[in-house]
C-alpha positions, 0 to 999 in steps of 0.5 A, spaced: 525 507 578 532 511 580 532 518 581 536 519 575 531 515 571 525 519 574 528 526 572 530 523 565 522 521 564 520 528 566 525 532 562 522 527 556 515 529 558 517 537 558 521 536 551 515 532 548 510 538 550 514 543 547 516 540 541 509 538 539 507 545 541 512 548 535 510 542 531 502 544 531 505 551 529 508 548 523 515 550 526 518 544 524 525 547 524 524 548 532 520 542 533 525 537 531 531 538 535 526 538 541 523 531 539 530 528 538 532 531 545 525 528 548 527 521 545 534 521 548 531 523 555 526 517 554 532 512 552 535 514 558 529 513 563 528 506 560 521 507 561 517 504 555 511 509 555 516 515 555 520 512 549 513 510 545 510 517 546 517 521 544 518 516 538 511 517 536 511 524 536 518 524 532 515 519 527 509 524 526 514 530 524 518 526 519 512 523 516 509 529 515 516 532 512 516 526 507 523 523 510 520 516 510 527 513 511 529 517 517 522 516 520 523 508 520 528 508 526 523 512 530 517 508 528 521 502 530 522 504 537 515 506 537 513 498 536 519 496 540 516 500 546 509 497 545 512 490 545 515 492 552 508 495 554 503 490 552 507 484 549 507 482 542 500 481 541 498 487 544 493 492 541 497 498 540 503 493 538 499 491 533 497 498 530 504 500 530 506 494 527 501 495 521 504 502 520 511 499 520 509 494 515 506 499 510 513 503 511 517 498 510 513 496 503 514 503 501 522 503 503 523 496 499 526 493 505 524 486 503 527 482 509 525 487 515 518 487 511 517 479 511 519 478 518 514 483 521 509 480 516 510 473 519 510 476 526 503 479 525 501 473 522 503 469 528 500 474 533 493 474 529 493 466 529 494 467 537 489 472 538 483 470 533 484 463 531 488 460 525 482 460 521 479 467 522 479 473 517 484 476 521 489 471 520 487 471 512 488 478 512 495 477 515 496 471 510 495 476 504 499 481 507 505 476 507 504 474 500 504 481 498 511 482 502 513 475 498 511 478 491 515 485 493 521 480 493 519 477 486 518 470 490 512 468 486 511 461 487 512 462 495 506 468 494 501 463 491 501 458 497 498 464 503 493 466 497 490 459 497 490 459 504 487 465 505 482 464 500 480 457 503 479 461 510 475 467 507 470 462 503 470 458 510 467 464 514 463 467 508 462 463 501 465 462 494 462 468 491 463 473 497 466 480 495 472 479 500 474 473 496 477 478 491 483 480 495 485 473 495 484 471 488 487 478 485 494 475 489 493 468 486 492 471 479 498 475 480 502 469 482 500 465 477 501 470 471 508 471 473 509 463 473 506 462 466 499 459 468 496 465 464 489 461 464 489 460 472 490 468 472 485 469 468 480 465 471 482 468 478 481 475 475 474 474 472 472 470 478 474 476 483 471 481 478 464 478 478 464 477 486 466 485 486 461 487 481 455 483 484 455 488 490 457 494 486 465 495 487 466 499 481 473 502 483 475 495 484 472 492 478 476 497 474 482 495 477 481 488 475 479 490 468 486 494 468 489 487 470 485 483 465 488 488 459 495 487 461 494 479 461 490 480 454 496 484 451 501 479 454 498 474 450 497 478 444 489 478 445 489 485 442 482 485 440 479 483 447 484 488 450 482 494 446 474 492 447 475 492 455 480 498 454 475 502 450 469 500 455 474 502 461 476 509 458 469 511 456 467 509 464 471 515 465 474 512 472 481 514 472 486 515 479 490 521 476 491 525 469 498 521 468 494 515 468 489 518 463 494 519 458 497 512 459 490 509 457 490 513 451 497 511 449 495 504 450 488 505 446 493 508 440 498 502 441 492 497 441 489 500 435 495 500 431 497 493 433 490 491 430 491 495 423 487 501 425 491 506 423 486 512 423 484 510 429 491 510 432 492 516 429 486 519 433 488 516 439 495 519 438 493 526 437 489 526 444 495 523 448 499 529 445 494 534 447 493 531 454 500 530 455 501 537 454 496 539 459 499 535 464 505 538 463 502 545 463 499 544 470 505 541 472 509 547 471 504 551 474 504 547 480 511 548 481 511 556 480 506 556 485 510 552 490 505 546 490 510 541 488 511 536 482 505 533 478 502 526 479 506 521 476 504 514 474 505 508 478 511 504 476 507 498 476 500 496 473 494 501 476 490 495 477 496 492 481 497 498 485 490 499 487 489 491 489 495 489 492 499 491 498 498 490 506 491 488 508 488 490 515 481 489 518 477 494 516 469 495 514 471 497 507 474 490 506 
């Protein structure tokens, strides 16, 4: 290390401390320029540990502010620094790479997302073995990335491979199979194999229901309702939707309104005009209440009300990056 490099590393350390202190006091305007300066000094020092620390601190600040596009560069530098420190298979490389995978997904950066998911898969195969659960979760994350790019046929293969791995470690009826079965169902539905999609969803539902995962069962029910509606099986869709509505499990108020509106549409499709009108009335009341709370939150400075997900509620809750966790 040269004297200039050492001095830059020391300046970085001081700036990180000062910036972090301001950040903890919620002085964002004062903290950001200090942390950006710290990262610049870290880059001048050439020391990956200094770069990792400074970039991580800046990333936390930008993430807290909801500036996700800007935070990506800081997180990329964090991951790259940990690759230099611990290698591509290092523990902290893996941790921060997982964080970056989630961020790329939120930003819709499909090409970068796929490349990082493939790096993770190769790393997990080296670290844990080609038939391990870790490799299975990496395959399902890659399948999610491919679905984000609407590459449905390609996404089915990693789901099948992951399902085989999970069944090899556990058994056919283990609840962990639900994640692979859901991905398989989504791919099958988009490629027109509705029978396979329904069979996969029903099996996932049974495996999760057996151990009491009520939230996951409800998410599967949402997907089944969407599938029934696509096939114009309105009676089955209404029966399942009514059961789901009566259970009262709903992620937010906007989704509750959507469910009521769906009830009305299904009743109308079956010729139940009076029932449809009652559901329409309830939907109007709920929508007005949601809008009123939204105005109140904006007036109080608490932000806008929650909005429904662009995709199916079930798909949003059961798909995405999957990382090893006891909650699986």
